[in-house]
C-alpha positions, -999 to +999 in steps of 0.1 A: +002-002-002+010+035-010-006+053+020+003+057+052-019+036+076-041+067+080-041+083+044-053+063+015-044+073-018-075+072-039-084+072-076-117+085-084-131+075-124-154+086-147-152+101-181-163+137-179-156+168-155-157+204-155-157+223-176-167+203-200-199+189-181-214+203-149-245+179-136-251+155-110-223+128-111-194+155-121-207+176-092-207+139-062-173+134-078-161+169-074-178+172-038-166+135-023-126+148-037-132+176-018-140+163+011-119+132+013-090+157+012-105+175+041-108+137+057-067+140+051-069+114+023-051+118-011-082+113-038-068+122-074-094+123-103-085+105-133-114+117-163-110+128-201-110+155-225-115+165-260-081+180-260-048+168-251-039+151-219-028+177-190-026+170-152-038+203-132-046+207-091-078+221-089-099+230-052-070+211-036-068+175-052-048+167-087-073+158-115-052+132-148-076+147-178-062+123-205-070+126-239-105+109-253-100+099-289-128+105-312-156+076-313-171+065-346-213+058-347-198+021-349-187+022-315-210+041-299-233+021-314-226-006-288-212+014-259-204+052-252-170+064-238-147+033-248-125+051-258-106+066-229-105+036-212-072+025-221-054+058-212-072+057-176-062+023-171-024+034-175-025+066-153-042+040-130-004+016-137+012+050-133-004+061-097-004+031-082-036+039-061-047+024-027-078+017-040-097+025-076-132+040-078-150+040-106-184+058-113-189+049-146-191+011-163-169+014-189-142+036-163-144+003-142-133-018-166-100+002-162-105-002-121-113-038-122-080-044-146-059-027-122-072-042-096-066-077-111-026-065-116-017-046-086-036-067-058-058-035-048-095-031-040-118-014-066-148-001-061-182+005-086-205+030-077-237+026-101-257+060-105-287+051-118-310+029-115-310-003-134-343-014-159-353-026-188-348+000-206-312+012-195-303-022-200-316-023-238-300+007-248-270-004-258-257-037-268-232-046-246-244-020-215-254-052-203-222-076-208-198-046-192-224-040-159-224-075-157-186-079-157-178-046-132-204-059-108-197-087-106-157-082-102-160-054-083-148-059-044-176-036-039-207-016-056-227+008-041-258+026-053-273+060-042-308+051-027-325+018-014-343+023-041-316+016-066-300-014-045-335-030-044-331-023-083-296-040-082-305-067-069-332-076-089-319-074-121-277-082-111-290-102-075-259-086-062-265-064-029-251-031-031-238-009-002-258+023-004-239+052+000-261+087-001-243+116-019-247+146-001-243+187-002-221+213+016-247+228+038-221+259+042-225+263+007-263+261+001-276+279+025-310+299+023-305+336+014-317+368-003-329+367-038-365+353-031-385+362-063-418+388-061-438+362-082-441+327-080-411+312-096-404+272-098-368+258-104-360+228-125-316+225-127-318+190-143-305+183-177-336+202-203-320+180-234-316+145-212-351+130-220-354+111-186-362+145-171-396+145-188-390+182-196-422+185-217-442+168-192-429+198-169-437+222-198-475+209-200-477+208-160-462+242-160-492+258-185-513+245-157-499+260-132-500+296-153-540+289-151-542+298-115-513+315-110-508+337-140-477+357-130-460+317-124-418+315-139-404+283-147-368+286-147-347+258-164-312+254-171-300+268-204-293+241-230-261+241-249-280+236-285-293+277-295-320+265-314-337+240-286-329+274-267-348+299-289-379+269-288-384+268-248-384+304-248-407+309-280-428+282-274-438+285-234-445+317-222-434+321-184-400+302-192-369+315-186-336+300-191-306+304-168-273+302-178-251+269-164-226+287-153-246+308-128-240+297-095-268+269-082-275+280-051-291+313-062-312+296-085-330+276-053-328+311-035-346+324-058-373+296-067-402+295-044-401+256-050-378+233-070-382+198-084-380+172-109-405+157-133-377+122-138-387+089-138-365+063-126-344+084-107-316+070-089-317+095-057-322+131-064-292+154-052-310+183-068-336+185-048-313+182-011-296+211-031-332+230-028-339+222+009-307+228+017-319+267+003-347+265+029-366+258-008-393+231-008-396+209-035-420+183-061-409+150-079-421+117-089-426+092-063-408+068-082-371+059-073-350+079-055-370+110-045-391+097-019-369+092+003-359+124+007-393+141+004-405+122+037-426+147+050-455+171+031-440+196+049-412+200+028-431+192-008-448+167-028-444+140-049-469+131-079-478+091-095-473+084-130-473+112-159-502+131-161-494+169-161-527+178-144-510+155-109-478+172-110-494+207-116-514+199-087-483+189-069-462+223-079-493+243-069-495+226-033-457+226-026-462+265-034-483+271-010-455+260+015-434+289+007-444+310+029-461+283+054-450+287+091-417+264+097-413+250+058-382+267+061-365+252+086-383+215+078-368+220+051-331+229+063-331+199+085-342+177+059-307+180+039-287+183+071-294+145+066-277+144+036-244+164+037-213+155+015-192+151+044-206+121+061-211+110+028-175+113+024-173+099+059-191+069+050-171+058+019-143+066+036-151+039+058-158+011+026-127+019+014-108+009+048-128-021+051-117-032+020-081-024+024-076-041+055-097-071+045 
Protein backbone atom coordinates (compact mmCIF):
# COMPACT_ATOMS: atom_id res chain seq x y z
CA UNK A 1 0.00 0.00 0.00
CA UNK A 2 1.45 3.32 -1.08
CA UNK A 3 -0.40 5.54 1.41
CA UNK A 4 0.35 5.95 5.09
CA UNK A 5 -1.59 3.91 7.61
CA UNK A 6 -4.09 6.68 8.25
CA UNK A 7 -4.18 8.10 4.71
CA UNK A 8 -5.25 6.32 1.54
CA UNK A 9 -4.43 7.25 -2.02
CA UNK A 10 -7.68 7.00 -3.95
CA UNK A 11 -8.18 7.18 -7.70
CA UNK A 12 -11.66 8.39 -8.67
CA UNK A 13 -12.58 7.63 -12.28
CA UNK A 14 -15.29 9.27 -14.38
CA UNK A 15 -15.31 9.93 -18.15
CA UNK A 16 -16.29 13.61 -17.87
CA UNK A 17 -15.56 16.49 -15.53
CA UNK A 18 -15.71 20.26 -15.31
CA UNK A 19 -15.79 22.47 -17.27
CA UNK A 20 -16.94 20.16 -20.07
CA UNK A 21 -19.85 18.77 -18.06
CA UNK A 22 -21.32 20.12 -14.82
CA UNK A 23 -24.08 17.75 -13.79
CA UNK A 24 -24.95 15.37 -11.00
CA UNK A 25 -22.23 12.75 -11.44
CA UNK A 26 -19.51 15.32 -11.96
CA UNK A 27 -20.63 17.33 -8.94
CA UNK A 28 -20.79 14.19 -6.81
CA UNK A 29 -17.23 13.16 -7.75
CA UNK A 30 -15.93 16.70 -7.18
CA UNK A 31 -17.50 16.99 -3.75
CA UNK A 32 -16.27 13.55 -2.71
CA UNK A 33 -12.71 14.48 -3.67
CA UNK A 34 -12.88 17.79 -1.80
CA UNK A 35 -14.22 16.12 1.33
CA UNK A 36 -11.71 13.28 1.18
CA UNK A 37 -8.98 15.92 1.25
CA UNK A 38 -10.64 17.45 4.33
CA UNK A 39 -10.56 14.00 5.92
CA UNK A 40 -6.80 13.74 5.37
CA UNK A 41 -6.91 11.42 2.36
CA UNK A 42 -5.15 11.62 -1.03
CA UNK A 43 -7.76 11.54 -3.80
CA UNK A 44 -6.98 12.00 -7.48
CA UNK A 45 -9.47 12.25 -10.31
CA UNK A 46 -8.74 10.41 -13.55
CA UNK A 47 -11.01 11.64 -16.32
CA UNK A 48 -10.86 12.50 -20.03
CA UNK A 49 -11.15 15.45 -22.40
CA UNK A 50 -11.32 16.14 -26.11
CA UNK A 51 -7.94 17.90 -26.20
CA UNK A 52 -4.44 16.82 -25.30
CA UNK A 53 -3.86 15.14 -21.95
CA UNK A 54 -2.94 17.35 -19.03
CA UNK A 55 -2.54 17.18 -15.27
CA UNK A 56 -3.57 19.96 -12.89
CA UNK A 57 -4.40 20.56 -9.26
CA UNK A 58 -7.83 22.08 -8.68
CA UNK A 59 -9.73 22.62 -5.43
CA UNK A 60 -6.99 20.85 -3.52
CA UNK A 61 -6.72 17.58 -5.48
CA UNK A 62 -4.88 16.51 -8.65
CA UNK A 63 -6.79 15.86 -11.85
CA UNK A 64 -5.48 13.84 -14.79
CA UNK A 65 -7.42 14.59 -17.96
CA UNK A 66 -6.47 11.97 -20.52
CA UNK A 67 -7.04 12.40 -24.22
CA UNK A 68 -10.41 11.05 -25.32
CA UNK A 69 -10.08 9.88 -28.95
CA UNK A 70 -13.09 10.45 -31.20
CA UNK A 71 -15.51 7.55 -31.25
CA UNK A 72 -17.05 6.64 -34.61
CA UNK A 73 -20.75 5.93 -34.63
CA UNK A 74 -20.02 2.24 -35.08
CA UNK A 75 -18.36 2.25 -31.65
CA UNK A 76 -20.92 4.53 -29.99
CA UNK A 77 -23.73 2.26 -31.19
CA UNK A 78 -22.17 -0.56 -29.18
CA UNK A 79 -21.17 1.36 -26.05
CA UNK A 80 -20.27 4.99 -25.48
CA UNK A 81 -17.21 6.31 -23.62
CA UNK A 82 -14.84 3.47 -24.37
CA UNK A 83 -12.02 5.22 -26.22
CA UNK A 84 -10.38 6.79 -23.13
CA UNK A 85 -10.37 3.60 -21.03
CA UNK A 86 -6.85 2.40 -22.00
CA UNK A 87 -5.45 5.79 -20.99
CA UNK A 88 -7.28 5.66 -17.66
CA UNK A 89 -5.79 2.24 -17.00
CA UNK A 90 -2.32 3.53 -17.83
CA UNK A 91 -2.82 6.39 -15.36
CA UNK A 92 -3.81 3.93 -12.66
CA UNK A 93 -0.70 1.83 -13.23
CA UNK A 94 1.50 4.92 -13.13
CA UNK A 95 -0.05 6.31 -9.93
CA UNK A 96 -0.49 3.03 -8.06
CA UNK A 97 -3.37 4.08 -5.78
CA UNK A 98 -4.48 2.06 -2.77
CA UNK A 99 -7.99 1.87 -4.19
CA UNK A 100 -9.66 2.59 -7.54
CA UNK A 101 -13.22 3.91 -7.43
CA UNK A 102 -15.11 4.16 -10.73
CA UNK A 103 -18.37 6.01 -11.30
CA UNK A 104 -19.10 4.83 -14.84
CA UNK A 105 -19.23 1.27 -16.20
CA UNK A 106 -16.50 1.64 -18.82
CA UNK A 107 -14.16 3.34 -16.33
CA UNK A 108 -14.84 0.44 -14.01
CA UNK A 109 -13.27 -1.86 -16.62
CA UNK A 110 -10.00 0.04 -16.15
CA UNK A 111 -10.40 -0.06 -12.36
CA UNK A 112 -10.98 -3.83 -12.37
CA UNK A 113 -8.00 -4.51 -14.60
CA UNK A 114 -5.81 -2.42 -12.32
CA UNK A 115 -7.21 -4.16 -9.23
CA UNK A 116 -6.37 -7.55 -10.69
CA UNK A 117 -2.83 -6.47 -11.64
CA UNK A 118 -2.01 -4.60 -8.42
CA UNK A 119 -4.01 -6.76 -6.01
CA UNK A 120 -5.85 -3.68 -4.75
CA UNK A 121 -9.60 -3.14 -4.22
CA UNK A 122 -11.87 -1.66 -6.86
CA UNK A 123 -15.20 0.01 -6.11
CA UNK A 124 -17.92 0.58 -8.69
CA UNK A 125 -20.61 3.17 -7.93
CA UNK A 126 -23.65 2.73 -10.12
CA UNK A 127 -25.22 6.18 -10.22
CA UNK A 128 -28.43 5.16 -11.91
CA UNK A 129 -31.19 2.70 -11.23
CA UNK A 130 -31.15 -0.48 -13.33
CA UNK A 131 -34.23 -1.16 -15.39
CA UNK A 132 -35.13 -2.87 -18.67
CA UNK A 133 -34.88 0.30 -20.75
CA UNK A 134 -31.43 1.22 -19.44
CA UNK A 135 -30.01 -2.24 -20.00
CA UNK A 136 -31.43 -2.49 -23.53
CA UNK A 137 -30.17 0.93 -24.63
CA UNK A 138 -26.82 -0.38 -25.95
CA UNK A 139 -25.82 -3.86 -26.95
CA UNK A 140 -22.81 -4.19 -24.66
CA UNK A 141 -24.24 -2.27 -21.72
CA UNK A 142 -25.57 -5.25 -19.82
CA UNK A 143 -22.45 -7.35 -20.51
CA UNK A 144 -20.18 -4.59 -19.23
CA UNK A 145 -22.33 -4.07 -16.17
CA UNK A 146 -22.35 -7.77 -15.41
CA UNK A 147 -18.56 -7.81 -15.68
CA UNK A 148 -17.90 -4.84 -13.42
CA UNK A 149 -20.64 -5.59 -10.91
CA UNK A 150 -19.46 -9.17 -10.60
CA UNK A 151 -15.78 -8.27 -10.42
CA UNK A 152 -15.75 -5.20 -8.17
CA UNK A 153 -14.68 -5.52 -4.55
CA UNK A 154 -17.79 -3.53 -3.66
CA UNK A 155 -20.73 -2.05 -5.55
CA UNK A 156 -22.51 1.04 -4.28
CA UNK A 157 -25.81 2.65 -5.16
CA UNK A 158 -27.33 6.00 -4.25
CA UNK A 159 -30.55 4.90 -2.56
CA UNK A 160 -32.43 1.92 -1.21
CA UNK A 161 -34.62 2.03 -4.31
CA UNK A 162 -31.54 1.72 -6.55
CA UNK A 163 -30.12 -1.03 -4.34
CA UNK A 164 -33.35 -3.00 -4.64
CA UNK A 165 -33.19 -2.66 -8.43
CA UNK A 166 -29.54 -3.78 -8.41
CA UNK A 167 -30.55 -6.91 -6.55
CA UNK A 168 -33.55 -7.49 -8.80
CA UNK A 169 -31.60 -7.23 -12.06
CA UNK A 170 -28.17 -8.54 -11.08
CA UNK A 171 -28.61 -10.46 -7.84
CA UNK A 172 -25.95 -8.33 -6.15
CA UNK A 173 -26.13 -6.67 -2.75
CA UNK A 174 -24.90 -3.09 -3.04
CA UNK A 175 -23.85 -0.68 -0.33
CA UNK A 176 -26.15 2.37 -0.17
CA UNK A 177 -24.06 5.54 -0.06
CA UNK A 178 -26.31 8.58 -0.25
CA UNK A 179 -24.68 11.53 -1.97
CA UNK A 180 -24.69 14.78 -0.05
CA UNK A 181 -24.43 18.54 -0.32
CA UNK A 182 -22.25 21.10 1.37
CA UNK A 183 -24.83 22.72 3.65
CA UNK A 184 -22.39 25.53 4.37
CA UNK A 185 -22.46 26.46 0.67
CA UNK A 186 -26.12 25.67 0.01
CA UNK A 187 -27.84 27.92 2.52
CA UNK A 188 -30.92 30.13 2.71
CA UNK A 189 -30.26 33.63 1.47
CA UNK A 190 -31.66 36.73 -0.20
CA UNK A 191 -33.06 36.88 -3.71
CA UNK A 192 -36.47 35.22 -3.42
CA UNK A 193 -38.57 36.24 -6.44
CA UNK A 194 -41.61 38.43 -5.92
CA UNK A 195 -43.77 36.21 -8.15
CA UNK A 196 -44.27 32.43 -7.94
CA UNK A 197 -41.10 30.93 -9.37
CA UNK A 198 -40.43 27.27 -10.08
CA UNK A 199 -36.94 25.92 -10.80
CA UNK A 200 -35.77 22.74 -12.45
CA UNK A 201 -31.99 22.51 -12.56
CA UNK A 202 -31.86 19.17 -14.38
CA UNK A 203 -30.53 18.87 -17.92
CA UNK A 204 -33.32 19.88 -20.27
CA UNK A 205 -31.89 17.75 -23.10
CA UNK A 206 -32.01 14.56 -21.01
CA UNK A 207 -35.16 12.68 -22.02
CA UNK A 208 -35.31 10.98 -18.64
CA UNK A 209 -35.97 14.36 -16.99
CA UNK A 210 -39.32 14.55 -18.83
CA UNK A 211 -39.12 18.30 -19.44
CA UNK A 212 -42.09 18.18 -21.90
CA UNK A 213 -44.22 16.86 -19.03
CA UNK A 214 -43.01 19.68 -16.81
CA UNK A 215 -43.82 22.26 -19.48
CA UNK A 216 -47.37 20.94 -19.87
CA UNK A 217 -47.84 21.00 -16.11
CA UNK A 218 -46.44 24.52 -15.92
CA UNK A 219 -49.01 25.70 -18.47
CA UNK A 220 -51.72 24.41 -16.13
CA UNK A 221 -50.06 26.10 -13.15
CA UNK A 222 -50.21 29.45 -14.96
CA UNK A 223 -53.97 29.15 -15.26
CA UNK A 224 -54.14 29.52 -11.47
CA UNK A 225 -50.93 31.53 -11.05
CA UNK A 226 -50.74 33.72 -14.19
CA UNK A 227 -47.50 35.43 -13.12
CA UNK A 228 -45.67 32.16 -12.44
CA UNK A 229 -42.19 31.67 -13.90
CA UNK A 230 -40.30 28.48 -14.69
CA UNK A 231 -36.49 28.60 -14.53
CA UNK A 232 -34.68 26.00 -16.62
CA UNK A 233 -30.97 25.49 -17.17
CA UNK A 234 -30.06 26.87 -20.59
CA UNK A 235 -29.33 24.03 -23.03
CA UNK A 236 -26.23 24.18 -25.18
CA UNK A 237 -28.24 23.85 -28.38
CA UNK A 238 -29.29 27.40 -29.42
CA UNK A 239 -32.31 26.16 -31.38
CA UNK A 240 -33.66 24.27 -28.39
CA UNK A 241 -33.10 27.28 -26.13
CA UNK A 242 -34.95 29.55 -28.54
CA UNK A 243 -37.86 27.13 -28.89
CA UNK A 244 -38.25 26.67 -25.13
CA UNK A 245 -38.80 30.38 -24.51
CA UNK A 246 -40.75 31.06 -27.72
CA UNK A 247 -43.28 28.27 -27.26
CA UNK A 248 -43.68 28.38 -23.47
CA UNK A 249 -44.76 31.67 -21.89
CA UNK A 250 -43.19 32.23 -18.48
CA UNK A 251 -40.16 30.02 -19.15
CA UNK A 252 -36.78 31.61 -18.50
CA UNK A 253 -33.36 30.08 -19.10
CA UNK A 254 -30.49 30.52 -16.67
CA UNK A 255 -26.87 30.06 -17.80
CA UNK A 256 -25.21 26.85 -16.72
CA UNK A 257 -22.37 28.79 -15.09
CA UNK A 258 -24.70 30.66 -12.72
CA UNK A 259 -24.25 29.36 -9.15
CA UNK A 260 -27.04 26.88 -8.72
CA UNK A 261 -27.68 27.85 -5.09
CA UNK A 262 -28.77 31.32 -6.26
CA UNK A 263 -31.38 29.67 -8.45
CA UNK A 264 -32.80 27.77 -5.48
CA UNK A 265 -32.88 30.95 -3.40
CA UNK A 266 -34.77 32.77 -6.14
CA UNK A 267 -37.30 29.98 -6.58
CA UNK A 268 -40.36 29.42 -4.42
CA UNK A 269 -40.14 25.69 -5.20
CA UNK A 270 -37.89 23.45 -7.27
CA UNK A 271 -38.17 19.91 -8.44
CA UNK A 272 -37.89 17.07 -10.88
CA UNK A 273 -40.27 15.28 -13.19
CA UNK A 274 -37.76 12.46 -13.81
CA UNK A 275 -38.69 8.83 -13.77
CA UNK A 276 -36.38 6.09 -12.51
CA UNK A 277 -34.36 8.66 -10.56
CA UNK A 278 -31.71 6.93 -8.45
CA UNK A 279 -31.60 9.68 -5.82
CA UNK A 280 -32.28 13.31 -6.72
CA UNK A 281 -29.38 15.35 -5.38
CA UNK A 282 -30.87 18.60 -6.69
CA UNK A 283 -33.78 18.10 -4.29
CA UNK A 284 -31.41 18.04 -1.33
CA UNK A 285 -29.62 21.13 -2.65
CA UNK A 286 -32.94 22.95 -2.84
CA UNK A 287 -33.96 21.86 0.65
CA UNK A 288 -30.62 23.07 2.00
CA UNK A 289 -31.52 26.50 0.63
CA UNK A 290 -34.88 26.26 2.49
CA UNK A 291 -36.82 25.87 -0.77
CA UNK A 292 -39.52 23.17 -0.83
CA UNK A 293 -39.59 20.62 -3.64
CA UNK A 294 -41.75 18.45 -5.88
CA UNK A 295 -40.82 15.16 -7.55
CA UNK A 296 -42.11 11.85 -8.87
CA UNK A 297 -42.72 9.25 -6.21
CA UNK A 298 -40.81 6.71 -8.30
CA UNK A 299 -37.28 5.94 -7.12
CA UNK A 300 -34.97 7.87 -4.83
CA UNK A 301 -36.95 11.12 -4.38
CA UNK A 302 -39.46 9.35 -2.13
CA UNK A 303 -36.58 8.64 0.27
CA UNK A 304 -35.78 12.36 0.40
CA UNK A 305 -39.25 13.92 0.53
CA UNK A 306 -40.36 12.09 3.64
CA UNK A 307 -42.83 14.72 4.87
CA UNK A 308 -45.52 16.91 3.22
CA UNK A 309 -44.02 19.82 5.13
CA UNK A 310 -41.06 19.97 2.74
CA UNK A 311 -42.65 19.14 -0.60
CA UNK A 312 -45.01 17.10 -2.70
CA UNK A 313 -44.73 13.86 -4.65
CA UNK A 314 -46.80 12.89 -7.66
CA UNK A 315 -47.53 9.57 -9.34
CA UNK A 316 -47.60 8.69 -13.02
CA UNK A 317 -47.17 10.87 -16.05
CA UNK A 318 -50.26 13.07 -16.12
CA UNK A 319 -49.57 16.80 -16.28
CA UNK A 320 -52.57 17.50 -14.03
CA UNK A 321 -50.98 15.49 -11.22
CA UNK A 322 -47.66 17.28 -11.68
CA UNK A 323 -49.38 20.67 -11.72
CA UNK A 324 -51.25 19.83 -8.52
CA UNK A 325 -47.99 18.88 -6.79
CA UNK A 326 -46.37 22.14 -7.91
CA UNK A 327 -49.32 24.26 -6.78
CA UNK A 328 -49.41 22.58 -3.39
CA UNK A 329 -45.65 23.00 -3.02
CA UNK A 330 -45.99 26.70 -3.84
CA UNK A 331 -48.36 27.03 -0.90
CA UNK A 332 -45.59 25.77 1.39
CA UNK A 333 -43.29 28.70 0.62
CA UNK A 334 -44.66 30.99 3.33
CA UNK A 335 -46.09 28.30 5.62
CA UNK A 336 -44.76 28.41 9.21
CA UNK A 337 -41.89 26.02 9.76
CA UNK A 338 -41.28 25.17 6.09
CA UNK A 339 -37.82 26.70 5.87
CA UNK A 340 -36.66 25.06 9.08
CA UNK A 341 -38.06 21.67 8.06
CA UNK A 342 -36.40 21.86 4.63
CA UNK A 343 -33.07 22.75 6.14
CA UNK A 344 -33.33 20.03 8.78
CA UNK A 345 -34.05 17.38 6.13
CA UNK A 346 -31.07 18.48 4.04
CA UNK A 347 -28.81 18.11 7.07
CA UNK A 348 -29.40 14.35 6.88
CA UNK A 349 -27.56 14.28 3.54
CA UNK A 350 -24.33 16.24 3.98
CA UNK A 351 -21.39 15.73 1.67
CA UNK A 352 -18.91 15.32 4.52
CA UNK A 353 -20.95 12.49 6.06
CA UNK A 354 -21.20 10.86 2.63
CA UNK A 355 -17.42 11.08 2.33
CA UNK A 356 -16.97 9.56 5.80
CA UNK A 357 -19.20 6.64 4.84
CA UNK A 358 -17.25 6.17 1.60
CA UNK A 359 -13.95 6.31 3.45
CA UNK A 360 -15.22 3.69 5.91
CA UNK A 361 -15.90 1.41 2.94
CA UNK A 362 -12.40 2.04 1.57
CA UNK A 363 -10.80 1.15 4.90
CA UNK A 364 -12.92 -1.97 5.19
CA UNK A 365 -11.80 -3.17 1.76
CA UNK A 366 -8.13 -2.28 2.17
CA UNK A 367 -7.88 -3.94 5.57
CA UNK A 368 -9.89 -6.96 4.49
